Structures are given as C-alpha cells and as structure tokens.
N, C-alpha and C positions, 0 to 999 in steps of 0.2 A: 806491615799494614800501612796504608797511606797516611801521611801527616794530617792531623786534625786541625781544623780551622777554629779560631776562638769563638765565633758566633755561628758556627755551622750546626745549628740545632735542627733535629728532625722530629716531627710529630707523625706518628703512623698508626694504622689500624689494619686488622686482617679479617677477611670473611672466609668461611670454610666451605668445603665440599660435602661434609657430613656433620651430623649432630652427635652429641655424646652417647645417646642410647644405641647408636650404630657401631660404636667402637669400644663399648664396655665401660663407659663412665669417664669422669673428668681426669682420672689417673692416666688415661690414654689420649690426652690432648694431642700428642705428637702424631697420632694416626688420623686426625681430622682432615688433613689436606687443605691447601690454600686454593680458593677460587680466585680471589682478588686481594691484593694488598694496596692500600692507599697511603700516600705520604705527602706532607708539606715540608718544604725545604726553606729554612730561614735565609740561607745563603743567597738565594736568588728569588725569594718570594714566589715560589711556584708549587703547584699541586701536580701530582702524577699518580696514575693508577697502573698497577703491574699485574698481568695475568700469571698463571703458574709457570709458564715457559719463560717469563721475563724476570724471575726473581733474582737472577745473578746481577741484574742492574740495581735492584734494591739493596742487595748485599754490598755492592760497591759504594752506594750512596750512604748506607748506614756505617760502613767502615770508616768513613771520613768525618763522622759526626762528633761534635764535642759533647752533645747531650741528646739522648733519645727520650722523647716524651710520649706518653700514651695513657690510656685508661684501662686498668686491669691488664696491662701488657706482661707483667712479670709472671702471672699465673695462667694467662690464656694465650696471648699473641706470641710470646717468646717460645713456649714449647711447641706451638703449632708451626711456627716458621723455622725453627732451628734445623730440622732435617733437610731443608733445602740449601742451607748455607755450608760452604766448604771451608771458608777461611775465617769466619767470624764466630766467636762464641758469645752469644747474646747476653748471657748472664754475667759476663765480665765487663760489659760496656757501661759507661756512666748513664744511669737511667733515672728518670723521674716518672713514677707511676702515680698519677693524680688520685686514683681510687685508694691506693695504699696510704697516701699521705692524709687523706680525709678520714679514713677508717681509724687511723691512730688517734684522731681527735674525738670523733663521735662514738667510736666503739662498735660500729657496724658499717656495712657497705652501703654506699649511696650510689644510685644509678646515674648514668650520664644524662638520661632524659630528665630526671628530676632536677639535676643541677642546671641543665640548660634552660628549662622552663622558668625557674626562679631567678637565676643569675643573669641570663641573657634575654629572656622573653622569647626564646626559640624552643624548638623541640626536634627530636629525631624524625627523619622523613619516613621511616618505616621501622622494621625490627629484623633481627637476624634470621628468623625462620622464613620470613618473606624473601629475604635476599637469597637464602638457600634454594627456595622454590624457583626464583628467577634463574639462578645458575643452572638448575636441572632442566629448565625449559629453554636454555640457550640464550637467555636475555641478559647477556654479560654487560652490556652498556648500562642497564639499570642497576646491576650490582655495583659497578664502578661508581655511578652517581651516588648511590646510597653510602658506600664506603667513604668516599671523599667528603660527604656531608658530615659524617661522624668525625672525620679528621678535623674538619673546620670547627665543629663544636668543641672538640677537645682543645684545639689551639686557642679558641676564643675564651674558654674557661681558664686556661693557663694564663693568658694575658690579663684577663680581668683580675685574677688573683694577684698577679704581680703589681698591678696598678692600685688596687684597693686594699690589698692585704687580707681579703676575705672573699668567700663565695656564699651563696645562699641555696637552701633547698627547703621544700615544704615537708614537714613532719606530720604524720597523722595525729600524734599525741601533743606536740608542742607548737604546731603551726609553723610559720615561717621562721627558719633558724639561720643565723649568721655564723659561719664557721671560719676560723682562721685558715688561710691558705698557707700551709706549711712551707711551700716552695718560695714564698715571698718573705718569710720571717728570717731573722738572723738565727744563727746557730743557738739552739736552746742551751747548750753548754756555755757559750759566750755570755748569753743573757743572765744565766744563773750566776756566773762569775762576777758580772757587774753588780748584780743585786747583793751578792754575798759581801763584796768589798764595801759597798755603800752601807750595808748593815753594820759591818765592823767599824766603819769610820763615822757612823751616826750621821750619814748624809741623806738629804732628800733626793729621791729618784724620780725622774720624769719618764713615764712609760707610755708607749703607744699600745693601747689595749682594745681588744675586740670583745665586747660583751656577748653573752649568750643570745640576747636579742635587745632591741632598743627599749629603753625604759623612760617613761615620762617625757616622750618626745625627743629624747637624746638620740644622736647618731650611735649606731652599734659600735663603730670604731671611734675612739676618743683618746686624746692625750690626758693623762692624769698625773698629778704630783702626789707621791706617797712617801711615808716614812715607815720603815719595816720593823715589825715586832718579831717576826720569825719566818723561816723558810723551812717547810717540812714537806718532803716529797715534791708534789706538783702544786702545792698550795703556798701562797705568799700571804701572810697576815700582816696588814699594814693600816696605818692611819691615812685615810684618803682626804686630801685637802678639798677636793670638789664636793664631797658629801659631808665633810666635817664629822667623820665617824670612822670607826674601825670597820674594815672590809676584808674580804678574802678574794684574792685574785689567783687565777689558774696560770701557772707558768707557761703552758703551751698556748695561751691566748695573748701573751705579751710579744708583740712583733718587734719591739725595739726598746732599749732602756739606756738612760745616761744619768750619771750622778750630777747634781747641780749644787752650786755653793749657796745654800740657804740655811738659816738657823733652824734648829729643831723646834717644832711646834706641837708635836704629838703629845697627847695626855698619857699619863702612866697607864700601863696595862696591869689590871688586877685580876 
C-alpha cells in the first residue's frame, strides 16, 4: 500500500444505483451499487466525483489517506463501496464517522441535514431518492453536484467541530442542542486520568466544558474551575467555582482538563 501522508485526509460520500427495498434490506448494502462517489482531498484542497467505472482512482486516493472522514460511512458507504476495491479493506483504515461519534453522545442518530442547518446555516441540496431518480434518468452531472455538496457539508461540520469543540442540532423535544464534537476532544481516557490524579492530589482542575445548552446567557462552551468530590462512570461530581455550588459534569462533555496549583476551597460534602 502506498505510503500515507500526515495530513492527507479524505472526506467522501457515496450515491447508489438502487435502494434498500430492491436488494432485500440494509443487510445487503453491498448489492446497492455505486452511481457516484464524491471526495474532498485535504492534500491539495480539491473536490472530485467518480463514476462507477472510475472507482479504481478513488481506491488509489483512499489508500494514501491518513484519515477517512464521512457521515455514516461505516454502516453505509463502506459496505456499498467495498465490492469495487481490490487492494483496500475499508474497515481496516483509520476512519472518523461523524454520525457514530455524535450518536455516542446523544444516544441516537442525528441527520446530516439537521446538523448542517443548525451548525452551518446551510442544508442539503436534495435527498438520496432524488439523486437515485436523476441517475436512472441519466442526469449524472446532477448526481455529482448533489454528492459533492454533501461532501462539503460533512467537511465543514468536521472543521466547525475542530474549531469550536461542539456542533449544534435542533431537537423536537429540547430545542437547539449543543453537542461535543468527539473528534475535537482529547482522549476520554486521558481526561479521566487527569481528573483522577487531581482528585487524589486534592488539586483544582480547569476544564473546557460543553453544557447541554446555554444557561443564563452563558456560552455553551466555557472554562470552569472545579474541585472533585467523586468520579463515577461518566459523571464527575465537583464543587464549581463559577457557580459556587456542587455540580455534576459529564465526562464526555469535557474537551480538555488540566490540574492547577490552587488551594482547596470546596466545602465538605455531606
């Protein structure tokens, strides 16, 4: 396999020739066939669309990537595309599936369109069934345009998460929600280790924290100084200097943490 480049990240998306009810359901995604695949290459800041007969070029591009980025690619795009690849096993490549990362936090799948509308102020140009109709009508250029627009939205959501540490979507129940972008956060194991060490040493910890949503005019992402009472599962119970009260923080919402040299000020926990 060709040597990977350090910043040779690829964002990609696939459009299909068939829909699930034509191949016996989602377990047969490998039978859907590729109409168009679109990709953005960080190495040269370029977009490219590939028809079915050109997928060997996409395989070569992907084989050189340091990271493959997409939206629901592990469960959809990868099984659809794998039958076309002769040298690359997609499941073995370094992969960032944005849908998967967000599902780990919110507990359910969030669509690309919902994220794009709330996070970027943009939306998908159409939908998959429309792209399938265009393909069957021979309007391949429209399929390519649609696919590459989805690639751009995915890239922009990825970059927004890197920059801000969180993304947004509108929930029917809770309204506008701010969700940590797991791809921007430090390793949860590393953060847990820092918190555990600070707890043992009775140190104050400064955390970069994303709230469920903004409260009282605060930004959803905010630095807070805390003194830890306990760490149980995903919950950190601590005295918050900002609120001057005992609070509960979710570990998966802590983007960064560092112990600081400050005297203990927390009240006793009864």
